[in-house]
C-alpha positions in Angstrom: -4.2 -76.9 51.4 -3.4 -73.1 51.6 -5.9 -70.7 52.8 -6.4 -67.1 51.2 -9.0 -64.5 51.3 -10.8 -62.6 48.1 -10.8 -58.9 48.1 -12.6 -57.5 45.3 -15.1 -54.5 44.4 -17.8 -57.0 44.4 -17.4 -60.6 46.9 -14.8 -60.9 49.8 -13.5 -58.1 51.5 -15.5 -55.5 49.7 -13.7 -52.4 48.7 -15.8 -50.7 46.2 -13.4 -48.8 44.1 -11.1 -51.5 44.1 -7.6 -51.0 41.8 -9.2 -48.4 39.4 -6.9 -45.8 38.7 -6.5 -43.1 41.0 -7.7 -45.3 43.9 -6.0 -44.7 47.8 -4.3 -48.4 48.3 -4.5 -47.6 52.2 -8.1 -49.7 52.3 -5.8 -52.6 50.3 -3.0 -52.4 52.8 -5.2 -52.6 56.0 -6.5 -55.8 54.4 -3.4 -57.3 54.0 -2.3 -56.9 57.0 -5.5 -58.1 58.6 -5.0 -61.1 56.5 -1.6 -61.8 57.7 -2.7 -61.0 61.1 -5.5 -63.9 61.4 -3.5 -66.6 59.7 -4.2 -66.3 56.1 -1.4 -67.8 53.7 -2.5 -65.8 50.6 -5.0 -62.8 49.0 -6.9 -63.6 46.0 -8.2 -60.2 44.1 -10.6 -59.5 41.5 -9.6 -57.0 39.3 -11.6 -54.8 36.4 -8.6 -53.2 35.4 -5.6 -53.8 33.5 -4.2 -50.2 34.0 0.0 -50.8 34.2 0.5 -48.1 37.2 -2.4 -49.9 39.1 -1.0 -53.3 38.4 2.6 -52.1 39.5 1.0 -50.3 43.0 -0.9 -53.8 43.7 2.8 -55.8 43.3 4.3 -53.0 45.4 1.4 -54.0 48.6 1.6 -57.6 48.1 5.3 -57.5 48.0 5.7 -55.3 51.1 3.5 -57.1 53.4 5.2 -60.2 52.3 1.2 -62.3 51.6 1.8 -64.4 48.4 -0.9 -63.5 45.7 -3.1 -66.4 45.2 -4.8 -66.0 42.5 -6.4 -62.9 40.2 -10.0 -62.9 39.2 -11.5 -61.4 35.9 -15.1 -61.3 36.5 -14.9 -57.7 37.6 -13.7 -56.9 33.8 -17.5 -58.3 32.9 -19.5 -56.8 35.8 -17.6 -53.3 35.1 -16.7 -53.4 31.6 -19.0 -55.5 30.0 -15.7 -57.6 28.4 -16.7 -61.4 28.0 -15.4 -64.2 25.5 -19.0 -64.4 24.5 -20.4 -60.7 23.8 -22.7 -60.1 21.3 -19.9 -57.3 20.3 -17.3 -58.7 18.3 -15.0 -55.7 19.6 -16.0 -56.8 23.5 -14.7 -60.6 23.2 -11.3 -59.0 21.6 -11.2 -56.5 24.0 -11.7 -59.5 26.9 -9.4 -61.7 25.4 -6.7 -59.0 25.5 -7.6 -57.9 29.0 -7.3 -61.5 30.1 -3.7 -62.1 28.7 -2.5 -58.9 30.6 -3.8 -60.2 33.6 -2.0 -63.8 32.7 1.1 -61.6 32.3 0.6 -60.0 35.6 0.1 -63.6 37.4 3.1 -64.9 36.4 5.1 -62.2 38.0 3.8 -63.8 41.4 3.3 -67.4 40.2 -0.8 -67.0 40.7 -3.9 -68.7 39.4 -5.8 -66.7 37.0 -9.5 -67.4 37.0 -11.6 -67.6 34.1 -15.5 -67.1 35.6 -17.5 -64.6 34.6 -15.5 -63.3 32.0 -17.0 -66.1 29.7 -20.3 -64.3 29.6 -24.0 -64.3 31.9 -26.9 -65.5 30.8 -27.2 -63.2 27.6 -24.3 -64.7 25.3 -23.7 -65.0 21.6 -24.0 -68.7 21.0 -25.3 -71.8 23.1 -22.9 -73.6 21.0 -20.3 -72.3 22.7 -18.0 -71.3 19.6 -16.5 -67.9 20.8 -16.1 -69.3 24.3 -14.0 -72.3 23.0 -11.9 -69.9 20.7 -11.3 -67.7 23.4 -10.4 -70.1 25.8 -8.0 -72.2 23.5 -6.5 -68.7 22.8 -5.9 -67.6 26.5 -4.5 -71.4 27.0 -1.8 -70.9 24.4 -0.9 -67.7 26.5 -0.8 -69.2 29.8 1.3 -71.9 28.7 3.7 -69.6 27.4 3.7 -67.5 30.8 3.7 -70.8 33.0 0.6 -69.5 34.6 -2.5 -72.1 35.7 -6.0 -71.0 34.2 -8.9 -72.0 36.8 -12.3 -72.1 34.7 -14.8 -71.8 37.0 -18.3 -74.0 37.3 -20.8 -70.9 38.4 -24.5 -71.5 38.8 -27.5 -71.0 36.2 -28.5 -67.6 37.7 -25.2 -66.1 37.1 -24.8 -67.4 33.6 -26.1 -69.6 31.0 -22.7 -71.7 30.3 -20.8 -74.1 32.0 -22.9 -74.5 35.1 -21.4 -77.6 36.5 -18.1 -78.9 37.2 -19.1 -81.7 34.5 -19.7 -79.0 32.0 -16.5 -77.4 32.5 -14.6 -80.2 32.7 -15.7 -81.4 29.2 -14.5 -77.8 27.8 -11.4 -78.3 29.0 -11.1 -82.1 27.7 -12.7 -81.2 24.2 -10.4 -78.3 23.4 -7.6 -80.0 25.2 -6.8 -77.4 27.4 -3.1 -78.0 28.5 -3.0 -74.8 31.3 -6.6 -75.1 32.6 -8.3 -76.6 35.3 -11.1 -76.2 37.4 -12.2 -73.9 40.0 -15.0 -75.4 42.0 -16.8 -73.2 44.7 -19.0 -74.3 47.5 -21.8 -71.8 46.7 -22.0 -72.6 43.3 -21.9 -76.5 43.8 -24.9 -76.4 46.5 -27.1 -74.7 43.4 -26.0 -77.3 40.6 -24.1 -80.4 41.9 -26.3 -83.7 43.5 -23.4 -84.0 46.0 -20.5 -81.7 46.6 -18.3 -84.3 48.1 -18.7 -86.7 45.6 -18.2 -84.3 42.8 -14.7 -83.4 44.4 -14.0 -86.9 44.5 -14.8 -87.5 40.7 -12.9 -84.2 39.8 -10.2 -83.8 42.1 -7.5 -84.3 39.8 -8.5 -81.2 37.8 -9.0 -79.1 40.3 -6.3 -75.9 40.1 -8.4 -73.8 42.1 -11.2 -73.6 45.0 -13.4 -71.5 46.3 -15.2 -71.9 49.9 -18.4 -70.3 51.2 -21.5 -71.5 52.9 -24.7 -72.2 51.4 -25.7 -68.2 51.5 -22.3 -67.0 50.4 -22.0 -66.1 53.7 -18.9 -66.9 56.1 -18.5 -70.4 56.8 -20.7 -71.7 59.7 -23.5 -69.0 58.7 -25.1 -71.4 56.4 -26.3 -75.1 55.9 -22.6 -76.7 54.5 -20.6 -79.0 56.4 -17.9 -77.1 55.2 -15.3 -79.1 57.6 -15.8 -82.3 55.9 -15.7 -80.6 52.3 -12.3 -79.3 53.2 -11.5 -82.6 54.8 -12.6 -84.5 51.4 -10.5 -82.1 49.3 -7.4 -82.5 51.2 -7.6 -85.9 51.8 -7.4 -86.6 47.8 -4.2 -84.6 47.9 -5.3 -81.3 47.0 -2.3 -79.0 47.7 -3.3 -75.6 46.0 -5.2 -72.5 46.9 -8.7 -72.6 49.0 -10.1 -68.9 48.7 -12.9 -67.8 50.9 -15.1 -65.6 48.9 -18.0 -64.4 50.8 -20.3 -61.5 51.7 -18.9 -59.0 53.8 -21.7 -59.3 56.2 -21.9 -57.8 58.5 -18.3 -56.3 57.7 -15.3 -56.6 55.9 -13.2 -57.2 59.6 -16.0 -59.5 60.8 -16.0 -62.1 57.8 -12.0 -62.4 57.7 -12.2 -63.3 61.7 -15.1 -65.2 61.5 -13.3 -67.1 58.6 -9.8 -67.6 60.1 -11.9 -68.9 63.5 -13.8 -71.7 61.8 -10.5 -72.8 60.0 -8.4 -72.6 63.3 -11.3 -74.2 64.9 -11.0 -77.1 62.5 -7.3 -77.5 62.5 -6.6 -75.9 58.9 -4.9 -72.8 60.0 -2.5 -72.5 62.4 -3.5 -71.3 66.0 
Protein backbone atom coordinates (compact mmCIF):
# COMPACT_ATOMS: atom_id res chain seq x y z
CA UNK A 1 0.00 0.00 0.00
CA UNK A 2 1.28 3.45 -0.94
CA UNK A 3 0.35 6.65 0.88
CA UNK A 4 -0.44 10.01 -0.65
CA UNK A 5 -2.00 13.26 0.52
CA UNK A 6 -4.83 15.28 -1.01
CA UNK A 7 -4.06 18.80 -2.24
CA UNK A 8 -7.26 20.67 -3.01
CA UNK A 9 -9.20 23.91 -2.95
CA UNK A 10 -11.55 22.12 -0.54
CA UNK A 11 -10.34 19.28 1.68
CA UNK A 12 -6.77 18.24 2.26
CA UNK A 13 -3.75 20.52 1.98
CA UNK A 14 -5.85 23.57 1.18
CA UNK A 15 -4.94 26.03 -1.53
CA UNK A 16 -8.09 28.16 -2.03
CA UNK A 17 -7.51 29.11 -5.68
CA UNK A 18 -5.85 25.82 -6.56
CA UNK A 19 -5.28 25.32 -10.28
CA UNK A 20 -7.40 28.19 -11.52
CA UNK A 21 -6.12 29.88 -14.65
CA UNK A 22 -3.38 32.36 -13.78
CA UNK A 23 -2.74 30.90 -10.32
CA UNK A 24 0.82 30.96 -9.04
CA UNK A 25 2.11 27.43 -8.53
CA UNK A 26 4.44 28.41 -5.71
CA UNK A 27 2.13 27.09 -2.99
CA UNK A 28 1.52 23.86 -4.89
CA UNK A 29 5.25 23.27 -5.26
CA UNK A 30 5.70 24.01 -1.55
CA UNK A 31 3.05 21.38 -0.80
CA UNK A 32 4.80 18.78 -2.96
CA UNK A 33 8.13 19.42 -1.22
CA UNK A 34 6.50 19.07 2.22
CA UNK A 35 4.81 15.78 1.30
CA UNK A 36 8.03 14.36 -0.07
CA UNK A 37 10.00 15.55 2.97
CA UNK A 38 7.65 13.72 5.33
CA UNK A 39 7.66 10.42 3.48
CA UNK A 40 4.54 10.43 1.33
CA UNK A 41 4.91 8.48 -1.91
CA UNK A 42 2.46 10.50 -4.00
CA UNK A 43 0.01 13.37 -4.24
CA UNK A 44 -3.72 13.44 -5.01
CA UNK A 45 -5.21 16.57 -6.53
CA UNK A 46 -8.83 17.68 -6.79
CA UNK A 47 -9.44 19.76 -9.89
CA UNK A 48 -12.12 22.31 -10.74
CA UNK A 49 -10.67 23.05 -14.17
CA UNK A 50 -9.63 21.28 -17.34
CA UNK A 51 -7.80 24.30 -18.79
CA UNK A 52 -4.89 22.83 -20.83
CA UNK A 53 -2.21 25.31 -19.72
CA UNK A 54 -3.07 24.69 -16.08
CA UNK A 55 -2.96 20.91 -16.51
CA UNK A 56 0.39 21.25 -18.24
CA UNK A 57 1.77 23.27 -15.31
CA UNK A 58 0.54 20.62 -12.88
CA UNK A 59 2.39 17.90 -14.77
CA UNK A 60 5.50 20.06 -14.92
CA UNK A 61 5.41 20.61 -11.15
CA UNK A 62 4.89 16.99 -10.11
CA UNK A 63 7.52 15.74 -12.51
CA UNK A 64 10.01 18.34 -11.26
CA UNK A 65 9.49 17.18 -7.67
CA UNK A 66 9.46 13.50 -8.60
CA UNK A 67 6.31 12.85 -6.58
CA UNK A 68 3.90 10.55 -8.47
CA UNK A 69 0.32 11.61 -9.14
CA UNK A 70 -1.74 9.07 -7.21
CA UNK A 71 -5.23 10.23 -8.12
CA UNK A 72 -7.24 13.03 -9.68
CA UNK A 73 -10.44 14.15 -7.98
CA UNK A 74 -13.36 15.70 -9.86
CA UNK A 75 -15.52 16.98 -7.00
CA UNK A 76 -14.49 20.60 -7.49
CA UNK A 77 -16.09 20.52 -10.94
CA UNK A 78 -19.36 20.08 -9.09
CA UNK A 79 -18.66 22.43 -6.19
CA UNK A 80 -17.15 25.26 -8.26
CA UNK A 81 -18.77 24.79 -11.70
CA UNK A 82 -22.06 23.13 -10.87
CA UNK A 83 -21.30 20.27 -13.27
CA UNK A 84 -22.81 16.91 -12.35
CA UNK A 85 -23.95 13.71 -13.99
CA UNK A 86 -27.45 14.25 -12.57
CA UNK A 87 -27.88 18.02 -12.96
CA UNK A 88 -31.39 19.13 -13.92
CA UNK A 89 -29.89 21.05 -16.83
CA UNK A 90 -28.93 18.55 -19.59
CA UNK A 91 -26.17 20.91 -20.81
CA UNK A 92 -24.51 20.75 -17.40
CA UNK A 93 -24.72 16.97 -17.49
CA UNK A 94 -22.94 16.94 -20.86
CA UNK A 95 -20.31 19.40 -19.62
CA UNK A 96 -19.69 17.17 -16.60
CA UNK A 97 -19.10 14.13 -18.80
CA UNK A 98 -16.88 16.08 -21.19
CA UNK A 99 -14.81 17.47 -18.31
CA UNK A 100 -14.35 14.02 -16.76
CA UNK A 101 -13.23 12.67 -20.14
CA UNK A 102 -10.64 15.46 -20.35
CA UNK A 103 -9.36 14.55 -16.89
CA UNK A 104 -9.25 10.86 -17.79
CA UNK A 105 -6.82 11.77 -20.56
CA UNK A 106 -4.85 13.89 -18.11
CA UNK A 107 -4.74 11.09 -15.52
CA UNK A 108 -3.54 8.62 -18.15
CA UNK A 109 -0.30 10.59 -18.59
CA UNK A 110 0.74 9.74 -15.02
CA UNK A 111 -1.10 6.40 -14.60
CA UNK A 112 -3.27 8.03 -11.92
CA UNK A 113 -6.66 6.91 -10.64
CA UNK A 114 -9.59 9.16 -11.63
CA UNK A 115 -12.14 9.67 -8.84
CA UNK A 116 -15.89 9.93 -9.39
CA UNK A 117 -17.29 11.41 -6.20
CA UNK A 118 -19.52 14.49 -5.97
CA UNK A 119 -19.36 14.91 -9.75
CA UNK A 120 -22.39 12.60 -9.74
CA UNK A 121 -24.43 15.30 -7.95
CA UNK A 122 -25.51 16.25 -4.46
CA UNK A 123 -28.85 15.94 -2.71
CA UNK A 124 -30.86 17.66 -5.45
CA UNK A 125 -30.75 15.41 -8.50
CA UNK A 126 -32.70 14.90 -11.69
CA UNK A 127 -33.98 11.45 -10.83
CA UNK A 128 -33.76 8.98 -7.97
CA UNK A 129 -33.92 6.25 -10.62
CA UNK A 130 -30.33 7.15 -11.49
CA UNK A 131 -30.75 6.74 -15.25
CA UNK A 132 -28.63 9.84 -16.09
CA UNK A 133 -26.04 8.68 -13.57
CA UNK A 134 -25.85 5.20 -15.05
CA UNK A 135 -25.53 6.56 -18.57
CA UNK A 136 -22.72 8.91 -17.53
CA UNK A 137 -20.85 6.18 -15.67
CA UNK A 138 -21.01 3.85 -18.66
CA UNK A 139 -19.76 6.57 -21.01
CA UNK A 140 -16.88 7.53 -18.70
CA UNK A 141 -16.00 3.89 -18.09
CA UNK A 142 -15.72 3.33 -21.86
CA UNK A 143 -13.35 6.31 -22.17
CA UNK A 144 -11.30 5.13 -19.19
CA UNK A 145 -10.93 1.71 -20.81
CA UNK A 146 -9.63 3.35 -24.00
CA UNK A 147 -6.96 5.25 -22.04
CA UNK A 148 -6.08 2.51 -19.57
CA UNK A 149 -7.26 4.55 -16.58
CA UNK A 150 -8.78 3.10 -13.42
CA UNK A 151 -11.88 4.93 -12.19
CA UNK A 152 -12.87 4.97 -8.51
CA UNK A 153 -16.55 5.45 -7.69
CA UNK A 154 -16.80 6.89 -4.19
CA UNK A 155 -19.43 5.96 -1.63
CA UNK A 156 -20.32 9.31 0.00
CA UNK A 157 -22.46 9.90 3.07
CA UNK A 158 -26.14 10.91 2.94
CA UNK A 159 -25.51 14.50 4.10
CA UNK A 160 -23.51 15.29 0.95
CA UNK A 161 -25.41 13.33 -1.70
CA UNK A 162 -28.60 11.33 -2.01
CA UNK A 163 -26.94 8.76 -4.29
CA UNK A 164 -24.64 5.80 -3.63
CA UNK A 165 -24.12 6.37 0.08
CA UNK A 166 -22.81 2.93 0.96
CA UNK A 167 -20.21 0.59 -0.48
CA UNK A 168 -23.02 -1.80 -1.43
CA UNK A 169 -24.83 0.99 -3.33
CA UNK A 170 -21.74 1.82 -5.38
CA UNK A 171 -20.79 -1.82 -5.93
CA UNK A 172 -24.27 -2.63 -7.19
CA UNK A 173 -24.10 0.07 -9.87
CA UNK A 174 -20.65 -1.11 -10.96
CA UNK A 175 -21.93 -4.69 -11.25
CA UNK A 176 -25.32 -3.84 -12.79
CA UNK A 177 -23.78 -1.63 -15.47
CA UNK A 178 -20.87 -4.05 -16.05
CA UNK A 179 -18.29 -1.30 -15.65
CA UNK A 180 -14.92 -2.77 -16.61
CA UNK A 181 -12.60 0.08 -15.57
CA UNK A 182 -14.43 1.26 -12.44
CA UNK A 183 -13.79 0.15 -8.88
CA UNK A 184 -14.70 1.48 -5.45
CA UNK A 185 -13.30 4.38 -3.50
CA UNK A 186 -13.89 3.79 0.20
CA UNK A 187 -13.34 6.66 2.63
CA UNK A 188 -13.10 6.08 6.38
CA UNK A 189 -14.95 9.34 7.16
CA UNK A 190 -17.95 8.40 5.00
CA UNK A 191 -17.88 4.76 6.12
CA UNK A 192 -17.99 5.88 9.76
CA UNK A 193 -21.37 7.47 9.00
CA UNK A 194 -22.89 4.88 6.67
CA UNK A 195 -21.41 1.43 7.34
CA UNK A 196 -22.32 -0.78 10.32
CA UNK A 197 -18.70 -1.96 10.41
CA UNK A 198 -15.84 -0.34 8.51
CA UNK A 199 -13.59 -3.39 8.68
CA UNK A 200 -16.38 -5.77 7.64
CA UNK A 201 -17.17 -3.54 4.66
CA UNK A 202 -13.52 -3.62 3.64
CA UNK A 203 -13.42 -7.43 3.98
CA UNK A 204 -16.56 -7.79 1.90
CA UNK A 205 -15.57 -5.40 -0.88
CA UNK A 206 -11.76 -5.44 -0.86
CA UNK A 207 -11.46 -6.98 -4.32
CA UNK A 208 -13.36 -4.02 -5.81
CA UNK A 209 -11.36 -1.25 -4.10
CA UNK A 210 -9.35 0.85 -6.54
CA UNK A 211 -8.61 3.78 -4.20
CA UNK A 212 -8.87 4.54 -0.48
CA UNK A 213 -9.22 7.72 1.60
CA UNK A 214 -8.15 7.98 5.22
CA UNK A 215 -9.34 10.51 7.79
CA UNK A 216 -10.48 10.26 11.37
CA UNK A 217 -14.15 10.28 12.38
CA UNK A 218 -14.32 14.10 12.35
CA UNK A 219 -12.34 14.45 9.07
CA UNK A 220 -9.31 15.54 11.08
CA UNK A 221 -5.86 13.96 11.04
CA UNK A 222 -5.50 10.35 12.24
CA UNK A 223 -5.56 10.17 16.03
CA UNK A 224 -7.76 13.24 16.49
CA UNK A 225 -11.05 11.36 16.35
CA UNK A 226 -12.39 8.03 17.57
CA UNK A 227 -11.53 5.69 14.67
CA UNK A 228 -8.91 2.97 15.10
CA UNK A 229 -7.29 3.79 11.79
CA UNK A 230 -4.24 1.64 12.48
CA UNK A 231 -6.50 -1.45 12.67
CA UNK A 232 -8.43 -0.41 9.57
CA UNK A 233 -5.25 0.05 7.54
CA UNK A 234 -3.76 -3.24 8.75
CA UNK A 235 -6.97 -4.99 7.75
CA UNK A 236 -6.81 -3.42 4.30
CA UNK A 237 -3.14 -4.30 3.93
CA UNK A 238 -3.70 -7.85 5.15
CA UNK A 239 -6.32 -8.40 2.47
CA UNK A 240 -3.73 -7.64 -0.19
CA UNK A 241 -4.63 -4.09 -1.15
CA UNK A 242 -1.62 -2.55 -2.91
CA UNK A 243 -3.13 0.64 -4.30
CA UNK A 244 -3.03 4.20 -3.00
CA UNK A 245 -4.37 5.36 0.35
CA UNK A 246 -4.73 9.15 0.36
CA UNK A 247 -5.11 11.25 3.48
CA UNK A 248 -8.06 13.58 2.89
CA UNK A 249 -8.22 15.61 6.09
CA UNK A 250 -9.22 19.11 7.10
CA UNK A 251 -6.36 21.62 7.36
CA UNK A 252 -6.91 22.08 11.06
CA UNK A 253 -5.02 23.96 12.40
CA UNK A 254 -3.04 24.50 9.18
CA UNK A 255 -1.66 22.77 6.10
CA UNK A 256 1.79 21.93 7.42
CA UNK A 257 0.53 20.62 10.77
CA UNK A 258 -1.86 18.07 9.25
CA UNK A 259 0.79 16.75 6.88
CA UNK A 260 3.25 16.34 9.77
CA UNK A 261 0.62 14.79 12.08
CA UNK A 262 -0.57 12.32 9.44
CA UNK A 263 2.98 11.31 8.53
CA UNK A 264 3.83 10.82 12.22
CA UNK A 265 0.80 8.55 12.67
CA UNK A 266 1.75 6.47 9.64
CA UNK A 267 5.39 6.19 10.75
CA UNK A 268 4.48 5.30 14.33
CA UNK A 269 2.33 2.45 13.00
CA UNK A 270 5.03 1.30 10.56
CA UNK A 271 3.18 2.30 7.40
CA UNK A 272 5.78 4.89 6.38
CA UNK A 273 9.53 4.42 6.60
CA UNK A 274 11.25 6.35 9.37
